matplotlib code that plots the C-alpha trace (Angstrom):
import matplotlib.pyplot as plt

x = [-12.1, -10.6, -7.4, -9.3, -11.6, -8.6, -7.0, -10.3, -10.9, -7.4, -5.7, -2.3, -2.5, -3.2, -0.2, 2.1, 0.9, 1.3, 4.9, 6.0, 4.5, 6.1, 9.5, 9.3, 8.1, 10.9, 13.4, 11.8, 11.7, 15.5, 15.6, 13.3, 15.5, 18.7, 17.5, 14.7, 16.9, 19.3, 16.3, 15.0, 18.5, 18.8, 15.3, 16.2, 19.4, 17.6, 14.9, 17.5, 19.4, 16.2, 15.3, 18.8, 18.7, 21.8, 22.5, 20.3, 21.1, 19.5, 22.1, 23.1, 22.7, 19.2, 18.1, 14.8, 13.1, 12.2, 14.2, 17.6, 19.2, 20.7, 24.5, 27.2, 28.1, 31.7, 32.6, 29.5, 28.8, 25.1, 23.3, 21.4, 17.8, 18.6, 21.0, 18.1, 15.9, 15.0, 17.2, 18.0, 20.4, 22.2, 22.7, 23.8, 26.3, 27.4, 26.9, 29.4, 29.2, 29.6, 31.9, 34.3, 33.6, 32.9, 30.6, 26.9, 25.2, 23.1, 20.5, 19.2, 18.2, 17.2, 14.7, 13.3, 12.9, 11.5, 9.0, 7.8, 7.7, 5.7, 3.3, 2.7, 1.9, -0.5, -2.2, -2.5, -3.9, -6.6, -7.2, -8.3, -10.0, -9.6, -8.3, -5.3, -4.5, -4.6, -2.5, 0.1, 0.5, 0.7, 3.5, 5.4, 5.3, 6.6, 9.5, 10.4, 10.1, 12.2, 15.0, 15.2, 15.1, 17.6, 20.1, 19.6, 17.7, 15.0, 11.4, 10.2, 6.8, 6.4, 6.1, 4.4, 1.7, 0.3, 0.4, -1.7, -4.2, -4.5, -5.2, -8.0, -9.5, -9.1, -11.3, -14.2, -14.0, -14.3, -11.4, -9.2, -10.9, -14.0, -13.6, -14.1, -11.5, -9.1, -9.4, -8.9, -6.0, -4.2, -4.6, -3.8, -0.8, 0.8, -0.1, 1.2, 4.7, 4.7, 4.0, 6.7, 9.2, 8.6, 8.6, 11.9, 13.4, 12.2, 13.8, 17.0, 17.6, 17.9, 15.7, 14.9, 13.1, 12.1, 8.8, 8.8, 8.2, 5.1, 3.7, 4.5, 2.6, -0.3, -0.3, -0.4, -3.2, -5.2, -4.9, -5.7, -7.6, -6.7, -7.2, -3.9, -1.7, -0.7, 0.2, 2.3, 4.1, 4.9, 6.0, 8.2, 9.8, 10.6, 11.9, 14.1, 15.4, 16.3, 18.0, 19.7, 21.2, 22.3, 23.9, 25.7, 27.0, 28.3, 29.8, 27.5, 26.2, 28.5, 27.3, 25.8, 25.1, 21.4, 19.4, 16.3, 12.9, 10.9, 11.9, 10.7, 7.4, 7.1, 7.7, 5.2, 2.6, 2.9, 2.6, -0.4, -2.1, -1.6, -1.9, -2.8, -6.1, -4.5, -1.6, -3.9, -6.3, -3.4, -1.9, -5.2, -5.7, -2.2, -2.7, -6.0, -8.0, -9.6]
y = [90.8, 90.8, 89.0, 86.3, 85.8, 85.5, 82.8, 81.0, 81.0, 80.6, 77.5, 78.5, 81.9, 80.0, 77.7, 80.6, 82.5, 79.5, 79.0, 82.6, 83.0, 79.7, 80.7, 83.7, 81.5, 79.1, 81.8, 82.4, 78.7, 78.7, 81.4, 79.2, 76.1, 77.9, 80.2, 78.5, 76.0, 78.8, 80.9, 77.9, 77.3, 80.9, 80.7, 77.4, 78.8, 81.9, 79.8, 77.4, 80.3, 81.7, 78.3, 77.8, 81.4, 82.4, 85.9, 86.4, 88.8, 89.0, 88.3, 91.3, 89.4, 88.0, 86.0, 86.7, 85.2, 88.6, 91.4, 89.9, 90.8, 88.0, 87.9, 85.7, 82.9, 83.2, 86.9, 88.3, 90.8, 91.9, 90.7, 93.4, 92.8, 92.3, 89.4, 87.6, 87.2, 83.4, 81.3, 84.3, 85.9, 82.6, 82.3, 85.9, 85.6, 82.2, 80.6, 82.8, 85.6, 89.0, 90.2, 87.3, 85.0, 82.1, 79.4, 79.7, 76.5, 74.7, 74.4, 77.9, 77.4, 73.8, 74.6, 77.5, 75.4, 72.4, 74.7, 76.1, 72.8, 70.9, 73.9, 73.9, 70.2, 70.8, 73.7, 71.5, 68.6, 70.5, 73.4, 76.9, 76.8, 76.4, 72.8, 73.9, 76.8, 74.6, 71.9, 74.4, 75.6, 72.0, 71.5, 74.6, 73.3, 69.9, 71.4, 73.5, 70.5, 68.3, 70.9, 71.5, 67.8, 66.8, 69.4, 69.1, 65.8, 67.8, 68.5, 71.7, 71.9, 75.3, 73.5, 70.2, 71.3, 74.2, 71.9, 69.4, 72.0, 73.4, 69.9, 69.5, 72.9, 71.9, 68.9, 71.3, 72.2, 68.5, 68.9, 66.1, 64.2, 64.4, 65.9, 62.5, 60.8, 63.7, 63.5, 59.7, 60.2, 62.7, 60.5, 57.3, 58.8, 59.9, 56.6, 54.5, 55.8, 56.2, 52.4, 51.6, 53.9, 52.2, 48.7, 49.3, 50.8, 47.8, 45.3, 47.1, 49.6, 52.3, 55.1, 54.7, 58.1, 61.3, 62.7, 65.1, 62.2, 61.2, 64.8, 65.0, 61.7, 63.1, 66.1, 64.0, 61.9, 65.1, 66.2, 62.9, 60.9, 57.6, 55.6, 57.0, 56.2, 52.6, 54.0, 56.8, 54.4, 52.0, 54.7, 56.4, 53.2, 52.2, 55.6, 55.7, 52.2, 53.0, 56.3, 54.9, 52.0, 54.4, 56.8, 53.9, 52.6, 56.0, 56.8, 59.7, 58.0, 56.0, 52.8, 53.4, 57.1, 58.1, 59.3, 61.5, 59.8, 63.1, 63.8, 60.4, 60.9, 64.3, 62.7, 60.0, 62.4, 64.7, 61.7, 60.4, 63.8, 64.0, 60.4, 58.3, 57.0, 56.2, 54.4, 52.3, 51.4, 50.5, 48.2, 46.5, 45.9, 44.6, 42.3, 41.1, 42.6, 45.5]
z = [-31.0, -27.5, -26.6, -24.8, -27.8, -30.0, -27.8, -27.6, -31.3, -32.6, -31.3, -32.8, -31.0, -27.7, -28.2, -29.0, -25.9, -23.7, -25.1, -24.7, -21.2, -20.1, -21.4, -19.1, -16.2, -17.0, -16.3, -12.9, -12.2, -12.6, -9.8, -7.6, -8.2, -7.2, -4.5, -2.7, -0.9, 0.2, 1.4, 3.5, 4.9, 6.0, 7.6, 9.4, 10.8, 12.0, 13.7, 15.2, 16.7, 18.3, 19.8, 21.2, 22.5, 20.6, 19.2, 16.2, 13.4, 10.0, 7.2, 5.2, 2.0, 2.7, -0.4, -2.1, -5.1, -6.4, -4.7, -5.1, -8.5, -10.6, -10.5, -12.0, -9.5, -10.5, -10.5, -8.7, -11.5, -11.6, -14.7, -16.6, -17.7, -21.4, -20.4, -18.8, -21.9, -21.9, -24.2, -26.5, -24.1, -23.6, -27.3, -27.8, -25.0, -26.4, -23.0, -21.2, -18.6, -20.3, -17.4, -16.7, -19.6, -17.3, -18.7, -17.9, -16.8, -19.4, -16.8, -17.6, -21.2, -20.7, -17.9, -20.0, -23.1, -21.1, -19.4, -22.7, -24.5, -21.8, -21.4, -25.2, -25.1, -22.2, -24.1, -27.2, -25.3, -23.3, -25.6, -24.4, -21.0, -17.3, -17.5, -19.6, -17.3, -14.3, -16.0, -17.0, -13.5, -12.4, -14.9, -13.7, -10.1, -11.1, -13.0, -9.9, -7.6, -9.9, -10.2, -6.5, -5.6, -8.2, -7.0, -3.2, -2.7, -0.8, -1.7, 0.0, 1.6, 0.0, -3.3, -2.5, -0.1, -2.2, -5.2, -3.2, -2.1, -5.6, -6.8, -4.3, -5.4, -9.1, -8.4, -7.9, -11.6, -12.6, -15.0, -13.7, -10.8, -8.7, -5.2, -3.6, -5.8, -5.2, -1.4, -1.5, -3.9, -1.6, 1.5, -0.4, -2.1, 1.2, 3.0, 0.2, 0.2, 4.0, 4.2, 1.6, 3.5, 6.9, 5.4, 3.6, 6.8, 8.8, 6.4, 5.5, 8.4, 5.8, 4.6, 0.9, 0.4, 2.2, 3.5, 0.6, -1.7, 0.3, 0.0, -3.8, -4.4, -2.2, -4.5, -7.6, -6.1, -5.4, -9.0, -10.7, -8.2, -6.5, -9.7, -11.2, -8.2, -9.4, -12.8, -11.3, -9.0, -11.9, -14.3, -11.7, -10.6, -14.2, -15.0, -11.9, -12.6, -16.2, -15.5, -12.4, -14.4, -17.1, -14.7, -13.0, -16.3, -17.4, -14.0, -13.4, -10.2, -8.0, -6.5, -3.0, -3.7, -3.2, -6.1, -5.5, -6.3, -6.6, -10.2, -11.3, -9.5, -11.2, -14.7, -14.0, -12.7, -15.7, -18.1, -16.1, -16.4, -20.1, -21.2, -18.2, -19.5, -22.9, -21.3, -19.1, -21.9, -24.2, -21.6, -20.9, -24.7, -25.0, -22.1, -23.5, -20.6, -22.4]

ax = plt.figure().add_subplot(projection="3d")
ax.plot(x, y, z, "-o")
ax.set_aspect("equal")
plt.show()
């Protein structure tokens, strides 16, 4: 029996494989969340210097997702490979740097555990096959987008646009949406938030969201089709309102300070992919419309 046959015939083996692989990917997603904004900032500064015809020199410490070794942000000590084992290393080190004993951010194990847990849920929901593999990649991308946006209030095109194109390609498999629904969903998702953005700015004179949010909703529409867009908007708005009120009450978010909308779109999009039809049918039955 080959490995693929084992995964296809043994659901538990497939779930374990999805969890272990996603733990490793979760470790890499931490790197993406922390380094990608810095890489883009370096690239922008380099491009701006060229446009302004200023002296241009490549930075000595050019940041890379792969080539740059992990180091303690406090003391700068390089982190050996066995200290980068997902979750396990954090527990063995008791959440502290081996060199300077500074605390290690809880973000690292939380992102790793979240990536593994959500991927296992996806694997369990879809079972072995192309749909599960695509949905797991979709999940990884949403986690990366959420982490970057939450930390920087910026959704990079290098995450949202490939996610949208992958969603359009995924529609060719028929796993989530038809090609026609995916195209309409991508266009409709972008235009929907674009319209809300300009209406809000016209009324208040303020910008309520960024263009990255438009592109993320376009990507979600490409994956699930235009039919899921209303559900995603409702779920993301409710989630944002609840968490925003909670953060205001606890003092974690001061009044007037902006809060990124991308993470709530990502949460709503993931829920819609996993249980969108169930949520809609349950609501219709509850409302007496089913």
